[in-house]
C-alpha positions in Angstrom: 115.9 111.8 111.7 118.6 114.2 110.2 122.2 113.1 110.1 125.6 114.7 110.0 128.4 113.4 108.0 131.8 113.9 109.0 133.6 113.3 105.8 135.9 110.6 106.2 137.4 108.0 102.8 135.5 104.8 102.9 137.6 101.3 102.8 136.5 97.5 103.1 134.5 95.3 101.1 130.8 96.0 101.0 128.5 92.9 99.6 126.0 94.9 96.8 122.0 94.2 97.5 120.0 92.0 95.9 118.9 93.9 92.3 115.1 95.7 93.5 114.6 94.8 89.9 114.7 91.6 89.2 113.2 90.6 92.7 109.9 92.0 91.6 110.4 90.4 88.5 111.0 87.9 89.9 108.1 87.7 92.6 105.4 88.7 89.7 106.5 85.8 87.4 106.6 83.1 90.6 103.5 84.0 91.5 101.7 83.2 88.1 102.9 80.5 88.3 101.0 77.4 89.3 103.1 76.1 91.6 106.0 76.5 94.1 109.0 78.5 93.1 111.7 79.7 96.1 113.2 82.9 95.3 116.2 83.4 97.4 118.4 86.3 98.4 115.8 88.9 98.7 115.9 92.1 100.4 112.9 93.8 102.4 113.4 97.3 101.3 109.6 99.4 101.2 109.6 98.9 97.5 109.6 95.0 97.6 107.7 94.7 100.6 104.2 96.1 98.2 105.0 93.6 95.4 104.4 91.1 97.9 101.9 92.6 100.0 100.5 93.7 95.9 100.5 89.6 94.9 99.1 88.8 98.3 96.4 91.2 98.1 95.2 89.0 94.5 95.4 85.7 96.5 98.9 84.7 95.6 100.3 82.1 98.8 103.7 83.8 99.7 105.8 82.6 102.9 108.3 84.8 103.9 112.0 83.7 105.7 114.9 85.6 106.2 115.9 86.8 103.4 114.5 84.3 100.8 110.6 83.8 99.5 108.6 80.5 99.2 105.9 81.2 96.4 103.0 79.5 95.7 100.8 80.9 92.8 98.3 77.8 92.6 95.9 80.6 94.5 96.8 83.7 92.5 93.9 85.0 91.3 91.4 83.4 93.9 90.2 87.1 95.2 88.2 89.1 92.8 87.9 92.4 95.1 91.1 93.6 96.5 93.2 96.1 97.3 96.5 97.1 96.3 98.5 99.5 98.5 101.8 100.2 96.2 103.5 102.6 98.8 105.7 105.2 96.4 106.6 101.6 94.3 106.0 102.9 90.8 107.2 99.4 89.4 104.6 97.9 91.7 102.1 100.5 90.8 102.4 99.9 86.8 102.9 96.3 87.1 100.0 95.2 88.7 97.4 96.7 87.0 97.8 94.4 84.3 98.3 91.8 86.5 95.7 92.6 88.7 92.9 92.3 85.1 93.7 89.0 84.0 90.8 88.3 85.1 87.7 90.1 85.9 88.6 92.2 89.5 87.7 94.8 91.3 91.4 96.3 92.1 91.1 100.1 94.7 94.9 100.9 94.1 96.3 103.7 97.0 100.3 104.4 97.1 101.9 107.0 99.5 103.9 110.8 98.2 104.2 111.6 94.9 103.8 108.4 93.1 100.2 109.4 93.0 101.8 112.3 90.4 103.0 110.1 88.3 101.5 109.8 85.2 98.6 106.2 84.3 97.8 107.9 80.7 99.0 104.6 78.9 96.5 102.4 80.9 93.5 104.6 81.0 93.7 105.1 77.5 93.3 101.3 77.4 90.6 101.0 80.1 89.1 103.2 77.9 89.8 101.7 74.4 88.4 98.3 76.0 85.2 99.7 77.7 87.2 98.7 81.4 85.5 100.9 83.6 87.8 103.1 86.2 88.1 106.1 88.3 90.9 108.3 90.0 91.8 111.3 91.5 94.4 113.5 90.3 97.6 113.7 91.7 96.7 111.3 94.4 96.5 107.4 94.4 92.9 106.7 94.2 92.4 104.4 90.9 89.4 102.1 91.4 89.0 99.4 88.0 86.4 96.8 87.6 86.7 94.9 84.6 89.4 92.6 83.0 92.0 93.5 80.1 91.4 91.2 76.4 93.5 90.8 74.2 94.4 93.2 71.6 97.1 95.7 69.6 98.1 97.6 72.2 100.6 101.0 71.1 102.7 102.2 73.8 105.1 105.4 74.2 108.6 104.5 74.5 109.1 107.5 76.3 107.2 107.9 79.0 108.4 104.6 80.7 109.7 101.0 80.4 106.6 99.8 83.5 104.3 100.5 80.9 105.6 97.6 79.0 106.6 95.4 80.9 103.3 95.1 83.1 101.4 93.7 79.7 104.2 91.5 79.0 103.8 89.5 82.6 99.8 89.3 82.0 99.2 89.5 78.0 100.3 85.4 77.5 97.4 84.5 80.2 94.6 86.0 78.1 93.5 83.5 75.6 94.4 85.2 72.4 97.6 86.4 70.8 98.3 90.0 71.6 101.0 92.6 70.4 102.5 95.8 71.5 103.5 98.4 69.1 106.1 101.2 70.7 105.0 104.2 69.2 107.5 106.5 69.6 111.6 105.9 70.6 112.1 103.3 73.9 113.9 104.9 76.7 114.9 102.1 79.7 115.5 99.8 77.2 118.0 97.2 79.3 114.9 97.1 81.4 112.4 95.2 79.9 115.7 93.2 78.8 115.2 92.3 82.2 111.1 91.5 82.4 112.2 89.4 78.2 114.8 87.8 80.6 112.7 86.8 83.5 109.4 85.8 81.2 112.0 83.2 80.0 112.9 81.8 83.2 109.7 80.6 84.0 108.9 79.4 80.9 107.3 82.5 79.3 107.5 83.7 75.1 108.1 87.0 73.9 108.8 87.6 69.9 110.9 90.7 70.2 111.0 93.0 66.9 113.6 95.1 67.8 111.7 96.3 70.7 109.1 98.1 67.9 106.6 95.8 68.3 106.6 92.3 70.3 104.8 89.2 69.5 102.5 87.7 72.7 100.8 84.7 72.5 98.1 84.0 73.8 97.3 80.7 76.5 101.0 80.9 78.0 101.4 79.1 81.6 104.1 80.2 83.6 105.8 77.1 85.4 107.5 77.2 89.0 110.8 78.5 89.1 113.4 78.6 92.0 115.7 81.2 91.3 118.5 83.4 93.3 118.6 87.3 92.6 121.5 89.0 91.6 123.2 92.3 92.8 121.9 95.2 91.7 123.9 97.5 89.5 121.5 101.0 90.6 123.2 100.1 94.1 126.3 99.4 93.4 126.9 102.5 91.3 127.5 104.3 94.5 130.1 102.3 95.4 131.9 102.4 91.7 131.6 106.1 91.9 133.0 106.3 95.8 135.9 103.9 94.3 136.8 106.5 90.9 136.8 109.3 93.6 139.6 107.5 95.3 137.8 105.4 98.4 138.9 102.3 99.1 136.1 99.7 98.1 135.3 96.0 97.0 132.3 95.3 95.9 131.0 91.3 96.7 128.7 89.7 93.7 128.5 91.6 90.9 127.5 89.4 87.6 129.7 91.6 85.5 126.9 89.8 82.1 124.4 91.0 84.2 121.6 92.5 81.7 120.8 95.4 84.0 121.4 98.7 82.4 122.5 100.2 85.5 125.8 98.2 84.5 126.7 101.2 82.4 128.0 103.0 85.1 131.3 101.1 84.3 131.7 102.4 80.6 130.4 105.6 81.6 133.4 105.5 84.7 135.8 104.1 83.1 135.1 106.6 79.9 136.6 109.4 82.2 139.4 108.0 83.3 138.7 104.8 85.8 139.4 101.3 85.3 137.4 98.3 87.6 140.1 95.3 88.7 138.9 92.5 89.4 140.0 91.5 93.2 140.5 88.4 94.9 136.7 88.4 96.8 135.4 91.0 94.4 135.7 94.2 92.2 137.3 97.7 93.1 136.7 100.6 90.9 139.8 102.7 90.9 141.0 106.1 89.2 143.6 109.0 89.9 141.7 111.6 88.3 138.3 111.7 86.8 138.4 113.9 83.5 134.5 115.3 82.5 132.3 113.9 79.8 129.4 113.7 77.8 126.6 111.2 79.4 123.0 110.2 77.2 121.2 109.5 80.6 118.0 107.8 78.9 118.7 104.6 79.3 119.7 104.3 83.2 118.1 107.2 84.6 118.1 105.9 88.4 122.4 106.1 88.4 122.4 109.9 86.7 122.3 111.4 90.5 125.5 109.9 91.0 127.3 110.0 88.5 126.6 113.9 88.7 129.0 113.7 91.2 131.4 111.8 90.0 130.7 114.8 86.4 131.2 117.5 90.0 134.7 115.9 91.0 136.1 115.6 87.0 138.5 118.0 85.9 136.3 119.4 82.9 133.2 120.5 82.0 130.5 117.1 81.9 126.8 117.6 80.3 123.8 115.1 81.4 121.4 115.1 78.8 118.2 113.7 77.6 117.0 113.0 81.3 113.7 114.9 81.7 113.1 111.9 83.1 113.7 112.2 85.9 111.7 115.1 86.6 108.7 112.5 87.3 110.6 110.0 89.9 110.3 110.1 94.1 111.6 113.7 93.5 112.6 116.1 90.5 116.1 114.5 90.9 116.9 116.6 87.3 116.3 119.9 89.8 117.5 118.2 93.0 120.4 117.1 91.7 121.9 120.1 90.5 120.0 121.9 94.0 122.5 119.5 95.5 125.8 120.4 93.6 125.2 124.1 94.5 124.9 123.7 98.3 127.8 121.3 98.1 129.3 124.1 96.7 130.0 122.8 93.3 128.5 124.3 90.2 125.5 122.7 88.0 123.0 124.7 85.8 120.1 122.7 85.8 118.1 122.9 81.5 114.7 121.1 80.4 116.0 118.3 79.5 119.8 117.8 80.8 122.2 119.2 83.3 125.9 121.3 82.8 128.6 120.6 85.7 131.9 121.8 85.4 133.8 120.4 87.9 136.2 120.9 91.1 138.9 119.5 93.1 136.9 119.2 95.9 133.1 119.8 97.7 133.0 122.3 100.6 130.2 120.3 102.3 126.8 121.5 104.0 122.9 121.2 104.2 121.7 119.5 101.9 117.8 118.0 102.0 117.1 114.4 100.7 114.1 115.5 98.8 112.6 112.6 100.6 114.4 110.4 97.9 116.6 107.4 98.9 118.7 107.6 95.5 119.5 111.5 97.0 120.2 111.0 99.9 123.0 108.1 99.3 124.0 110.0 96.7 125.1 112.6 99.6 126.2 110.1 101.3 128.7 109.4 98.7 129.9 113.1 97.9 130.7 113.9 101.6 134.1 111.5 101.0 134.9 114.3 98.9 134.2 117.2 101.5 135.9 119.8 103.5 133.2 120.2 106.1 130.3 118.4 107.4 127.1 117.3 105.3 124.2 117.4 107.1 121.3 115.1 105.3 117.4 116.5 106.8 116.4 112.4 106.0 118.6 109.5 106.3 115.5 107.2 106.5 114.9 107.5 103.1 117.2 104.9 102.1 114.4 102.2 103.3 112.3 102.0 100.4 115.7 100.7 98.0 118.5 99.9 100.6 117.3 99.8 104.4 120.6 98.8 105.0 122.6 101.6 103.2 123.5 103.5 107.0 124.3 99.9 108.3 127.3 99.3 105.4 128.1 103.0 105.2 129.4 102.7 108.8 130.9 99.5 108.4 132.6 101.0 105.7 134.5 103.9 108.4 131.8 106.4 107.4 131.3 108.4 110.6 127.6 110.2 111.1 126.0 111.1 114.0 122.1 111.7 114.4 120.7 114.8 114.5 
């Protein structure tokens, strides 16, 4: 379903959706605990539904309430042969591959769209080393594995995806001997590893972290059940924080400024550009008179780069966003797509292999853009519309359901004007 947005400033208070990153981790940890846990503040995005279904597939008992889950991990691993449909969720796929192999299982992983193009070579090398049989198809997620993970020394690159490391961190404590993960190249997205370590600690799993260069994982550990409320998502808050810096009047509720989420750095980026985060009675508001250009290192926070690029496109001067090559293997090639969207809306940006250069302007013109079937691109385009001179047409509004199903309801509640077509 396409959508036509009439440019309009947003105004009001919005409750930031729960963190998808924290929800994935909480669901997995609760499912690995021998007992009952309650996970509150759940939003049933497609990615979270994928992880819930994945844990059910290997035997976990999960009762879904309106915005919470009751998880009994005592039945986990009772299914020794199953299919796991990851839909488009890279987190589900890379977390569940090691988790599903704690016991000897026959597991068939399938998924949708570009998920099959995301690299899994890190796991294939582990399978080859440990003699775990597997087969797969190129560029389509159709992966069959028949085996069990063994305690080992795992050498993992840090510049592909932190999800490989997190997946192993979930699984290895349950094996019968100690393991070690050695990071063989500079670790990107370190904040996501922090989230994993924080959640593991909540469920009484101990990991020894040697300055993010190696991790010692004692074996024979037990997850203990734990009730947890999922905190607000800074990846989604970033859209409204940038909107505030672009003179929209939005107050955000439920933000935890002490969060370990790496995407919290959006506040630092915007303040470096001249914005200011102000505490209100019911939340926080980002304000700004005029943004000025900056240099951004995107290596630790790839998910907020598209919306930060919109902030840069409306800042005074020329900005550089660098170390963002990993954007090319997201739901779309987000580096290329972001530059294309800025051009389509009347801005000025240049694409390089691992970076983008953005020349700021006072207003964007508007026009027709593609969502690239990517939730973060569609939401970025919606926020950009508030600074456009004419309507913005987005070809697919429904892709936001991957992470933020109620986005358009919130957008409308804040005064956004749009028509479906």
